[in-house]
C-alpha positions as CSV (number, residue, x, y, z in Angstrom):
1,M,-12.4,0.6,-25.5
2,D,-12.3,3.8,-26.2
3,V,-12.4,5.4,-22.6
4,P,-12.6,9.2,-21.9
5,K,-9.6,11.0,-20.4
6,K,-12.1,12.2,-18.2
7,A,-13.1,9.3,-17.0
8,V,-9.5,8.4,-17.0
9,H,-8.5,11.7,-14.8
10,D,-11.8,11.2,-12.4
11,F,-10.0,7.5,-11.5
12,W,-6.6,8.2,-11.1
13,N,-8.1,11.5,-8.8
14,E,-10.9,9.4,-6.8
15,A,-9.3,6.4,-5.6
16,S,-7.0,4.8,-8.1
17,C,-5.4,2.6,-5.3
18,G,-8.1,1.2,-3.7
19,E,-9.8,3.5,-1.0
20,R,-13.2,2.9,-1.4
21,L,-12.8,-0.9,-1.0
22,L,-10.1,-1.3,1.6
23,L,-9.9,1.8,3.2
24,S,-12.6,2.6,6.1
25,E,-11.8,5.8,7.5
26,H,-8.5,8.4,7.2
27,T,-7.3,7.8,10.3
28,K,-4.4,5.4,11.8
29,E,-6.2,2.3,12.6
30,G,-8.1,2.8,9.1
31,F,-4.6,2.4,7.8
32,A,-3.8,-0.1,10.0
33,Q,-6.8,-2.4,9.3
34,Q,-6.3,-2.0,5.4
35,S,-2.6,-3.1,6.0
36,A,-4.0,-6.1,7.5
37,T,-6.8,-7.0,5.1
38,R,-3.9,-6.6,2.7
39,Y,-1.4,-9.4,4.3
40,Q,-4.6,-11.5,4.9
41,L,-5.5,-11.5,1.1
42,E,-1.8,-11.6,-0.1
43,P,0.2,-13.4,2.7
44,K,2.8,-14.1,0.1
45,I,3.3,-10.6,0.2
46,L,5.1,-11.7,3.6
47,S,7.2,-14.1,2.9
48,F,8.4,-12.8,-0.6
49,A,9.4,-8.7,0.8
50,Q,11.2,-10.0,4.2
51,F,10.1,-6.8,5.7
52,Q,12.8,-7.3,8.8
53,R,15.2,-8.5,6.3
54,W,16.1,-5.0,5.5
55,Q,16.8,-3.6,8.9
56,G,19.6,-0.3,8.2
57,K,19.3,-0.9,5.0
58,K,18.5,1.6,2.2
59,V,15.2,0.5,0.6
60,L,13.6,2.6,-2.7
61,E,10.0,1.3,-2.4
62,I,7.8,2.3,-5.3
63,G,3.9,1.4,-4.9
64,V,0.9,2.2,-6.4
65,G,-1.0,1.4,-3.4
66,L,-2.1,3.2,-0.1
67,G,1.7,2.2,1.2
68,A,1.5,-0.6,3.5
69,D,4.6,-2.2,2.3
70,H,6.4,1.2,2.8
71,E,5.3,1.4,6.5
72,T,6.3,-1.9,7.3
73,F,9.4,-1.8,5.9
74,A,10.2,1.4,8.4
75,E,8.2,-0.6,11.2
76,H,11.2,-3.1,10.8
77,G,13.6,-0.2,10.8
78,A,14.6,0.3,6.7
79,I,16.0,3.6,5.8
80,L,13.2,4.7,3.3
């Protein structure tokens, strides 16, 4: 499949992280709901990441998403 460069460019600049599907609004509440939905859809992340384990430790979280995991590390006291 030969995808035009413009289509790829537009995809990455419009909603490459699932904003249209998972983010109802660009507010604190909207991001909180997106985070809750993420962990409902992918519950194994919580036991795998062990967010609480990283309190006071340096974490480099590299993701392509809306920041739910990054925020959860921060909420549990990780140094980001």
